[in-house]
C-alpha positions in Angstrom: 38.9 69.6 107.8 38.9 73.1 106.3 37.7 74.6 109.5 40.5 72.8 111.5 43.2 74.2 109.1 41.8 77.7 109.5 42.2 77.4 113.3 45.8 76.0 113.2 47.2 78.6 110.7 46.9 81.7 113.1 48.6 79.7 115.9 51.4 78.7 113.5 51.8 82.3 112.4 52.0 83.5 116.0 54.5 80.9 116.9 56.7 81.7 113.9 56.5 85.4 114.6 57.5 84.8 118.3 60.5 82.6 117.2 61.5 85.2 114.7 61.4 88.0 117.3 63.4 86.0 119.8 66.0 85.2 117.0 66.2 88.9 116.1 66.7 89.8 119.8 69.4 87.3 120.1 71.1 88.7 117.0 70.8 92.2 118.4 72.4 91.2 121.7 75.2 89.3 120.0 75.9 92.3 117.7 75.9 94.6 120.8 78.4 92.3 122.6 80.6 92.1 119.5 80.5 95.9 118.9 81.2 96.5 122.6 84.2 94.2 122.6 85.5 95.8 119.4 85.1 99.2 120.8 86.9 98.2 124.0 89.8 96.7 122.0 90.0 99.8 119.7 89.8 102.3 122.6 92.4 100.3 124.6 94.8 100.2 121.7 94.1 103.8 120.7 94.6 105.1 124.3 97.8 103.0 124.7 99.3 104.3 121.4 98.4 107.9 121.9 99.5 108.0 125.6 102.7 106.0 124.7 103.5 108.5 121.9 103.3 111.5 124.3 105.1 109.7 127.1 108.0 108.8 124.8 108.3 112.4 123.6 108.2 113.8 127.2 111.3 114.2 129.3 109.3 113.9 132.5 109.3 110.7 134.6 105.8 111.1 136.1 104.0 110.4 132.9 106.0 107.2 132.5 104.8 106.1 135.9 101.2 106.9 135.1 101.5 104.9 131.9 103.1 101.9 133.7 100.3 101.9 136.3 97.7 101.5 133.5 95.6 104.4 134.5 94.3 105.2 131.0 94.3 101.6 129.9 91.8 100.8 132.7 89.8 103.9 131.9 89.1 102.3 128.4 86.9 99.7 130.0 84.1 102.3 130.4 83.5 102.4 126.6 81.8 98.9 126.3 79.7 99.7 129.5 78.5 102.9 127.8 77.4 101.0 124.7 75.4 98.6 126.9 73.8 101.5 128.8 72.8 103.4 125.6 71.4 100.2 123.9 69.7 98.8 126.9 66.2 99.2 125.3 66.8 96.2 123.0 66.7 94.0 126.1 63.0 95.0 126.5 61.9 94.0 130.0 65.5 93.4 131.1 66.6 96.9 129.9 66.5 98.4 133.4 68.6 95.6 134.9 71.1 96.0 132.0 71.4 99.8 132.7 72.0 99.1 136.3 74.7 96.5 135.5 76.3 98.9 133.1 76.4 101.8 135.6 77.7 99.4 138.3 80.5 98.3 136.0 81.4 101.9 135.2 81.6 102.7 138.9 83.8 99.6 139.4 86.1 100.8 136.6 86.4 104.2 138.2 87.4 102.6 141.4 90.2 100.7 139.7 91.3 103.8 137.9 91.4 105.7 141.2 93.5 102.9 142.7 96.0 103.0 139.8 96.1 106.8 140.0 96.8 106.7 143.7 99.6 104.1 143.2 101.1 106.3 140.5 100.9 109.4 142.7 102.6 107.5 145.5 105.5 106.4 143.2 105.9 109.9 141.9 105.9 111.3 145.4 108.6 108.9 146.5 110.9 110.4 144.0 111.0 113.6 146.1 113.3 113.9 149.1 110.4 114.9 151.4 108.9 111.4 151.0 111.5 110.0 153.4 110.3 112.4 156.1 106.6 112.4 155.2 105.5 108.9 154.0 102.0 108.9 152.6 101.6 105.2 151.6 99.3 104.6 154.5 97.2 107.6 153.6 96.9 106.3 150.0 95.9 102.9 151.2 93.2 104.4 153.5 91.8 106.4 150.6 91.7 103.3 148.4 89.8 101.4 151.2 87.4 104.4 151.5 86.8 104.6 147.8 86.2 100.9 147.4 83.9 100.9 150.5 81.8 103.8 149.3 81.9 102.4 145.7 80.7 99.0 146.8 77.8 100.5 148.7 76.8 102.6 145.7 77.0 99.5 143.4 74.8 97.5 145.7 72.3 100.3 146.0 72.1 100.7 142.2 71.6 96.9 141.7 68.9 96.9 144.3 67.3 100.0 143.0 67.6 101.7 146.4 69.1 105.0 147.5 72.8 104.8 148.6 71.9 107.2 151.5 69.4 104.6 152.7 72.0 101.9 152.8 74.5 104.2 154.5 72.0 105.1 157.2 71.3 101.4 157.7 75.0 100.8 158.3 74.8 103.0 161.4 73.5 100.0 163.3 76.5 98.0 162.2 79.1 100.5 163.5 80.5 98.1 166.1 80.9 95.3 163.5 82.5 97.7 161.0 84.9 99.0 163.7 85.9 95.4 164.4 86.4 94.6 160.7 88.5 97.7 160.1 90.2 97.9 163.5 93.7 97.2 162.1 93.1 99.8 159.3 91.9 102.4 161.8 94.8 101.8 164.2 97.3 101.8 161.3 95.9 105.0 159.9 96.1 106.8 163.3 99.6 105.4 163.9 100.6 106.6 160.4 99.4 110.1 161.2 101.4 110.1 164.4 104.5 108.8 162.7 104.3 111.5 160.0 103.5 114.3 162.5 106.2 113.4 164.9 108.7 112.1 162.3 109.4 109.2 164.6 110.4 106.9 161.8 111.0 107.2 158.1 112.4 105.1 155.3 116.1 104.5 155.6 116.1 104.8 159.4 118.0 102.3 161.5 115.4 100.8 164.0 115.9 98.5 166.9 112.8 96.8 168.4 113.8 93.9 170.5 110.2 92.6 171.0 110.0 91.8 167.3 113.7 90.9 166.8 113.9 94.0 164.5 117.4 95.5 164.1 117.9 97.0 160.7 116.7 99.6 158.1 113.2 100.7 157.5 112.4 99.9 153.8 108.6 100.5 153.7 106.0 102.2 155.8 102.5 101.0 154.9 99.0 101.3 156.4 99.2 98.0 158.3 102.9 97.1 158.6 106.3 98.7 158.7 108.8 96.6 156.8 112.3 96.4 158.4 115.3 94.7 156.7 117.6 93.3 159.4 121.4 93.5 158.9 121.4 89.7 158.3 119.0 90.4 155.3 116.0 88.9 157.0 112.7 90.9 156.7 110.6 91.8 159.8 107.0 93.0 159.4 106.0 95.1 162.5 102.3 96.3 162.7 102.3 100.0 162.3 100.2 100.5 165.4 102.9 98.8 167.5 105.1 101.9 167.1 102.6 103.8 169.3 102.3 101.0 171.8 105.9 99.5 172.1 109.2 101.2 172.8 111.8 101.2 170.0 115.2 102.8 169.3 115.7 105.0 166.3 119.4 105.5 165.5 118.7 108.5 163.1 120.2 111.1 165.5 123.4 109.1 165.7 123.6 108.8 161.9 122.8 112.4 161.3 125.4 113.5 163.8 128.2 111.8 161.8 129.5 110.0 164.9 128.7 106.8 166.8 129.2 106.3 170.5 131.8 104.0 172.0 130.9 103.0 175.5 132.9 100.0 176.8 134.7 99.2 180.1 138.0 97.6 181.0 137.8 95.7 184.3 140.9 96.3 186.3 142.0 93.8 189.0 141.9 96.0 192.1 144.8 94.1 193.7 147.1 95.6 191.1 146.4 99.2 192.0 149.2 100.9 193.9 151.0 104.2 194.5 153.8 105.1 192.0 157.4 104.8 193.2 160.0 107.4 192.2 161.4 105.0 189.6 158.0 104.4 188.1 157.4 108.2 187.9 160.7 108.6 186.1 159.8 105.8 183.7 156.3 107.1 183.0 157.8 110.6 182.4 159.4 109.2 179.2 155.9 108.4 177.7 155.3 111.2 175.2 151.5 111.4 175.7 151.7 112.0 179.5 155.2 113.4 180.0 153.7 116.9 180.5 151.1 115.5 182.8 153.7 113.7 184.9 155.8 116.9 185.3 152.9 119.2 186.2 151.2 116.7 188.5 154.5 115.9 190.3 155.2 119.6 190.9 151.6 120.2 192.0 151.7 117.3 194.5 155.1 118.2 195.8 154.0 121.8 196.4 150.7 120.7 198.1 152.6 118.3 200.4 155.1 121.0 201.4 152.5 123.6 202.1 150.6 121.1 204.3 153.8 119.8 205.9 152.9 116.2 205.0 155.0 113.3 206.4 155.7 111.6 203.1 157.5 108.7 204.8 154.1 107.2 205.2 152.7 106.5 201.7 149.0 107.2 202.6 149.8 110.7 203.9 149.2 113.6 201.6 148.8 113.2 197.9 150.5 110.8 195.6 150.3 109.5 192.0 148.7 106.1 191.4 149.1 103.8 188.6 145.4 103.7 187.9 145.1 107.5 187.8 148.2 107.7 185.5 146.8 105.1 183.2 143.5 106.9 183.1 145.2 110.0 182.0 147.2 108.1 179.4 144.0 106.5 178.0 142.5 110.0 177.8 145.5 111.5 175.9 145.6 108.5 173.6 141.9 109.1 172.7 142.5 112.8 172.3 145.2 112.1 169.8 143.4 109.3 168.0 142.4 110.3 164.4 139.2 108.2 164.6 137.7 110.0 167.6 135.5 113.2 167.4 137.0 116.0 169.5 133.8 118.1 169.5 131.8 115.4 171.3 131.9 113.9 174.8 135.2 112.3 175.6 135.5 110.6 179.0 137.7 108.0 180.7 136.1 107.4 184.0 135.8 104.9 186.9 132.5 103.3 187.6 131.4 101.6 190.9 133.6 98.6 191.7 132.1 95.2 190.9 133.0 91.6 191.8 134.7 91.4 188.4 137.0 94.3 189.2 137.1 98.1 188.8 135.3 99.2 185.6 137.4 101.8 183.7 134.9 103.1 181.1 135.9 104.6 177.7 133.1 106.9 176.6 133.8 108.7 173.3 132.3 109.1 169.8 133.9 107.6 166.6 134.0 110.0 163.7 132.1 107.6 161.4 128.7 105.8 161.5 129.7 103.2 159.0 129.5 99.8 160.8 132.8 98.3 159.7 134.7 101.6 160.2 133.2 102.0 163.7 134.1 98.5 164.8 137.7 98.9 163.5 138.2 102.2 165.5 136.7 100.6 168.6 138.9 97.5 168.3 142.0 99.4 167.6 141.5 101.5 170.8 141.0 98.5 173.0 143.8 96.5 171.3 146.2 99.3 172.4 144.8 99.9 175.9 144.8 96.2 176.8 148.4 95.9 175.6 149.4 99.1 177.5 147.7 98.4 180.8 150.4 96.0 182.0 153.1 98.6 181.5 151.5 100.6 184.2 151.6 97.7 186.7 147.9 97.0 186.3 146.1 93.7 185.5 142.9 93.2 183.7 140.5 91.0 185.6 139.7 87.7 184.1 138.0 84.7 185.7 140.4 81.7 186.2 140.6 79.4 183.2 141.7 75.8 182.8 145.3 76.9 182.1 145.4 78.9 185.3 144.4 75.9 187.4 146.9 73.7 185.6 149.7 76.3 186.2 148.7 76.5 189.9 148.7 72.7 190.1 152.2 72.6 188.6 153.5 75.2 191.1 152.0 73.2 194.0 153.7 70.0 192.8 157.1 71.8 192.3 156.8 73.3 195.8 156.0 69.8 197.2 159.0 68.3 195.4 161.3 71.0 196.7 
């Protein structure tokens, strides 16, 4: 019995010592976790208070942006990782793995800090006027992708205990797959460089892209998409690369010129065109806008006909005034004297090739405003007047027959039949 007790006592002592060691290790790990959490909380609060104190005292706006993007707040996450790295020996055999986890976590925190710093830099940059001409959001996004890609490879390498260079060399065989995965990012990055270099679009530009039903203002240029707010307040997302592949219209030149083009035609019924009679010439001579034109043109035509001994008894001989030519001059003088038309830009009233719908008389001028409502008012006022004035010159505007026209014709036929 005594011999049996002597054999059992050492085993009990060993088992008690082992349990005591495990309990002590558990206490150490728990204490480390608590200290790490406390250090993280203190560093976070300390950093926030210190940074907020200096931000509040500063008159600059860039430090407020850095504070709002939580750059320093995220940096405080490195403190508990450093505690785990320094105290990794208490984990005994697992110490190496703990160090690797701590380093990996610190790298991940640095990646997040870089992302926050990049977003802060972008917002600060957008406060400068040059940001409209040189958008860098796509570049910042590419840098973020690059940092996270490299950071992820380094983290995997550390956790596996391998060299990052070895993993990177192994990725060479996966180039085709990587190009497929990052195809949109690569195309967007190249398109972004082209957009910035050529200044083809910038924030605030009016863009028209019919394929994507885009007709509005550019409100954001990112790596993958360009965001356009249509005039009906809908949002269109166009892939950035499409601005290199598809055609689009940028109205920036028009907006910067301070004038917007008016190009619209009146279709004149060609059966209403005729030579002017003497009474019509006298009547049109009373119109103030063209009285000088009538006098000079009449004298010029009379002199030409006399020099060439023209037989004016036949209307088609020689030169004569026509109602369409006189109205064209009237429209030109009306535009020249209109306060809403730019006088330093192209101003034309011209005939286009006849069509089945009549003779197009095109008004080609530039309004002195680019504001939509003002532009439409000027254009409408011009054509209100010209449509009302055209009949005074003995001309008719072409219009397809309507139901009322057929009813009127039917009544005339009935009246003729009854007569």
